[in-house]
Steps between C-alpha positions, in 0.01 A plus 500: 500500500559365149218416259593130514476486879168684491350262242637192675329596825157537339528874448446676167667826409260736321674817385655643814246340735525145631188300584438151635337255255191331636564132578332236285146397593642151562723634777208692652243218478559133577264229369456164671285193443261412783245225552493144375336314214215689336533778761854598388531863402751784494517764773722805461648703786589858400676780686222755434144537373634671185729202435211256541286698255785507245551122539126432462490720188783296346317172574184630332691517171612203295757287684763318294670198658805369316676171561872513430627142504865449585528217245301426186462134404417440136254223427621249241321231302648232734371674815202269547688175434634292787798274438518163675822322594573205268237598243 
């Protein structure tokens, strides 16, 4: 098997040995939002106890949430003015 095929299938070649890379925590644990209103919270289903402990450890650290807008609208000086027809 070529190195490219090994890497493409999630395998890593180390020296002469080949080992399977561990899947991402996000493929082993799946968060979901449950509840309504003030009772809304996140529950996470994991494949193993070890995975749940790893996920919990990550959540105990600082969490960074980024918003990546698809379009940026620049505000101009005229943005607050409304034009009327016939004015």
